[in-house]
Backbone as numpy.savetxt, mean C-alpha at the origin, in Angstrom:
# Nx Ny Nz CAx CAy CAz Cx Cy Cz
8.71 7.96 18.19 8.18 7.15 17.01 8.91 6.73 15.89
8.00 6.45 15.19 9.48 6.37 13.88 10.18 7.97 12.67
10.99 7.21 12.05 11.64 8.34 11.23 10.56 8.64 10.29
9.40 8.23 10.08 8.48 8.88 9.36 7.33 9.40 9.81
7.35 9.22 10.87 6.26 9.84 11.48 5.75 11.21 10.56
4.71 11.44 10.62 3.59 12.25 9.99 4.25 13.06 8.39
4.33 11.58 7.83 4.90 11.86 6.39 3.97 10.95 5.41
3.75 10.96 4.01 3.18 10.50 3.60 3.60 9.98 2.77
3.21 8.19 2.35 3.83 7.66 1.75 3.23 6.68 0.69
3.41 6.67 -0.68 3.03 5.79 -1.53 3.57 4.72 -2.23
3.22 3.39 -2.00 3.58 2.23 -2.28 3.07 1.56 -3.69
3.57 2.02 -4.86 2.86 1.08 -5.91 3.48 -0.15 -5.97
2.01 -1.66 -5.98 2.34 -2.67 -5.62 2.84 -3.08 -4.53
1.82 -2.64 -3.24 1.96 -2.50 -1.97 1.26 -4.31 -1.69
0.27 -4.26 -2.00 0.07 -5.88 -1.61 0.26 -6.79 -1.60
1.72 -6.99 -1.87 2.45 -8.10 -1.46 3.70 -8.08 -1.96
4.68 -9.20 -1.66 6.17 -8.89 -1.87 7.35 -8.01 -1.53
7.76 -7.31 -2.06 8.62 -6.80 -1.64 7.71 -5.04 -1.39
6.80 -4.72 -2.35 5.89 -3.79 -2.20 4.75 -3.53 -0.08
4.28 -4.80 -0.18 4.09 -5.30 0.90 4.82 -4.96 2.08
6.08 -5.25 1.89 7.22 -5.19 3.22 7.50 -3.47 3.48
7.29 -3.19 2.59 7.70 -1.57 2.61 6.72 -0.98 2.99
5.10 -1.52 2.48 3.79 -1.22 3.17 4.51 -1.37 4.92
4.48 -1.85 5.47 4.26 -3.03 6.55 5.26 -1.52 7.37
6.52 -1.73 6.78 7.87 -0.67 7.30 7.43 0.56 7.66
6.55 1.12 6.54 6.49 2.38 6.56 5.71 3.15 7.54
4.83 1.66 7.83 3.48 1.84 8.92 4.09 1.87 10.03
5.29 1.17 10.29 5.56 0.72 11.78 6.67 2.11 12.25
7.11 3.01 10.87 7.47 4.20 11.09 6.97 5.20 10.79
5.42 4.67 11.06 4.68 6.63 11.40 4.16 6.57 10.65
4.63 6.49 9.03 3.92 7.22 8.53 2.33 6.87 8.08
1.49 7.89 7.16 0.95 7.86 6.30 0.76 7.12 5.00
-0.03 5.54 4.97 0.46 4.67 3.24 -0.56 4.95 3.10
-0.52 5.22 2.02 -1.53 4.99 0.38 -0.63 3.64 -0.38
-1.20 2.24 0.25 -1.00 1.46 -0.96 -1.75 1.36 -2.25
-1.24 1.46 -3.54 -2.17 0.76 -4.69 -1.84 -0.61 -5.07
-3.11 -1.28 -5.19 -2.75 -2.93 -6.00 -3.66 -3.29 -6.96
-3.04 -3.75 -8.23 -4.88 -4.11 -9.23 -5.31 -5.30 -9.01
-4.61 -6.42 -8.07 -4.71 -7.86 -7.32 -6.14 -8.04 -6.19
-6.53 -8.88 -6.79 -7.02 -9.41 -5.12 -6.56 -10.13 -4.06
-4.82 -9.27 -3.80 -4.79 -10.29 -2.76 -4.13 -9.32 -1.68
-4.80 -7.26 -2.10 -5.12 -6.49 -1.43 -5.74 -6.94 0.15
-6.82 -7.85 0.02 -7.96 -7.92 1.30 -7.26 -9.34 1.97
-5.84 -10.14 1.45 -5.36 -10.75 2.16 -4.42 -9.77 3.18
-4.39 -8.75 3.45 -2.83 -8.14 3.97 -3.14 -8.42 5.42
-2.31 -8.02 6.45 -2.64 -8.76 8.23 -2.70 -7.14 8.55
-1.77 -5.89 7.43 -1.35 -4.71 8.53 -2.98 -3.74 8.41
-2.60 -3.05 9.21 -3.90 -2.11 10.26 -3.56 -1.28 9.31
-4.46 -0.77 7.37 -4.37 -0.07 6.75 -5.68 -0.49 5.91
-5.93 0.33 5.36 -7.32 0.55 4.32 -6.44 0.59 2.69
-6.83 -0.33 2.07 -6.61 -0.98 0.28 -7.86 -0.33 0.12
-7.73 0.27 -1.19 -9.21 0.76 -2.01 -8.59 0.00 -3.26
-9.39 -1.07 -4.11 -9.73 -2.04 -4.77 -9.21 -1.37 -6.32
-8.89 -0.77 -7.26 -9.49 -0.40 -8.89 -9.11 -1.29 -10.02
-10.21 -1.05 -10.40 -10.17 -1.56 -11.87 -9.47 -0.81 -12.73
-8.54 -1.53 -13.40 -7.72 -0.99 -14.46 -8.22 -1.51 -16.05
-8.10 -0.83 -16.55 -8.73 -1.09 -18.33 -7.77 -0.56 -19.10
-7.71 -1.08 -20.62 -6.82 -0.60 -21.27 -7.18 0.43 -21.92
-6.50 1.22 -22.35 -7.11 3.00 -22.41 -7.83 2.37 -24.55
-8.66 3.30 -24.47 -9.65 2.78 -25.94 -9.49 3.99 -27.33
-9.82 3.95 -28.11 -9.54 5.06 -28.88 -8.48 5.21 -29.57
C-alpha cells in the first residue's frame, strides 16, 4: 500500500485547489483523511471520502 497507511491526515481547505490535491494524494497513499471546507465546493469532490460541511460564524460578544 502507501506510505501513509494507517495514518490520519487533516486537510484544511480540502475541497478544491491544492487542498483537494493533498486530500486525493493522502487517500491514494493509504491515509484516513478528514477534509475541512467552508464552501459548497465539497459537494463537487470526486474522491471516495466523506465531507461534513460546517457553518462558520463570526464570534460574538
